[in-house]
N, C-alpha and C positions, 0 to 999 in steps of 0.2 A: 788496821794494825798489822804489821808483818810478823809472822811467826818465824822462828829459826830453830835449827837443830845443829848438833855438833857432829862434825865429820869424825868418825872413830879413828881413822888413820892419821889425819893431820891435826885434829883438835880444833880445826877452823870452824867457825859458825857458818852454817849454810842456810840460805833463805829457802823457804818452801815454794816460792814463786819460781817457775821453771824458765821463764824467758825474761832476760834483762831489758830487751828492747830490740829495735831495728836500727842499724847503722849503715850509711852508704859505704860502698867499697872505698871511695876516695877518703872518707874520714877514717875508715878502718885502717887504711894504709899508714896514716899518720899516728895512730894510737894502738897499733897491733899488740905490742908487748903489754900494755895496760889491759887490753881486752882479754888476752890470754890469762893474765893474773886474775882478773875478775872471774872468768869461767872456772879456773882451777881452784880458787879459794871459796867461791860461793856455790858452785854447782849449777849456776844459771847458764842458759844458752843465749847466744847473740845471733840474731838474724842479720845477714848482710844483704843489702839491696843494690841493684845496678839498674840504672835508668828507671828508678821508681818501682821496680819489681823485685820480689824476694828471689834471691839467686843462690844463696848458700847459707851455712850456719857454722858457728864455732860452738862446739858442744864439749862437755866434760868427757874425758876418756872413758869413764864408767858407762856413759850413754852409748858411746861407740861400741864398747865391748858387748853390751847388751844387744844392740842392733845386730852385730855380727853373729852372736849366739842364736838369735831368733832367725836370721837368714839361713844359718847352717842347719837349724832344725827343720825349717821349711824345705830346704833343698833335700835333706835326707828323707823326709816324708814323701816328697815328690818322686825321688829315685826309687824308694821302696814300692810305691804304688805302680810305677812304670815297670818294675821288674815282675810284679805280680799280674800285670795285665796280660790277657791272652794275646798271643801273636807278637809278644815283645821280642826284640833281637836276642835277648838272653834265652828265651824259650827255643828259638831257632838254633842257636849254638848248642844248647843241651841236646836237642833232637839229632843234630848232625853228629854229635859225639857219642850218641847212644846213652846219654845219662838220664 
């Protein structure tokens, strides 16, 4: 049995299953608008395959937003760690400037 939840913004019912399935790129081309509507209205992801291999995915914009926030946070953490590391270029600049 499939459970569903209501999307607070659109009022649409969203399935809790995250992946709607896999579709070949050739089939996706013919049904692109329908697939976009499915992703937008249900929150499910669609995997696209090419030559039988997973190649890409159509995901809800909320998933992309989350992925970008996670990547930004990881980049910021890495940058802060690099700045604190001894012998970092920032340390050399501060030393040359007498800071």
